[in-house]
N, C-alpha and C positions, 0 to 999 in steps of 0.2 A: 395509608397507602405506601406501593412499594415504592419508586422509582429506577424507568429503567436510563441503565445509562449503557452508552452507546460509542461506536468506534465517534462520532464527530463532536460530541462532547463532549470524551478520554482524550481525543488526540487532534486539537482544533487547526493545530498547527498542519497539517495536510488534512488539504482539498482536493475536489476531485477538480481533474486537469492538472496536478505538479510531475511531473516529474519525480520520481524512485528509482532509486539503485542498489538492489537488493545488497549483501551484506552475508544470510542468509536463510534457507527456506528449512525448515525441522522436518524429514526423515523423505524428497524428493532432489535426487539428483541427479532430476532432468535441470531444474534451477540453476545456474551457475553464480559463484558471487562476482557481481560484477555487473549485471545484465539488468536493465534500464527499464523502466515502461510508465504504461500513464494510468493514474490515478482515477478510476471510471467511474465509483460509486461506492455508497456503507450500505451495510447491511451488516446487523445487529452487532456483533464483535469486530467483522472482515468487514478488509477493508481490502476491496477486489482493485483488480490491473489488470492489464492490457498488454503483455506483454514484450520484448522483442523477440521475440522464439514466436511467439502464437501464438502462447499461453494465456489464459483467463485466470489462472487459479489465485487465487486470497489470500492476503495477508492476513495473518493471524499476528495482533502489534505486542500480545503478551507471548508467546513465542518466536515468531519470523524477526529480525531485525532486518535493515533499513534505515535508507539515507535519502532524507529530499535535495533531489538536485538543480533543484530547476521551476519553480509557482509560473502557473502565466502570466503575473504579471509584469512578470523578468522574460516570458517574450516576446512585448511588446514596443 
């Protein structure tokens, strides 16, 4: 039986509600370095984010680069 690998299992250090900062997103010039957003959900190999510029483009961790800057626990 083939095991499905998802973003949630491959990147357990990223959680829904985490604040992230974009380092780079391939082929998306409207997504500048330093743009921040909040992780909204995971789907297959993508991390979906509500970005501060109004975009909802998903990250593909194998291609795009980002950094978790704050977790929901740190907001409390």
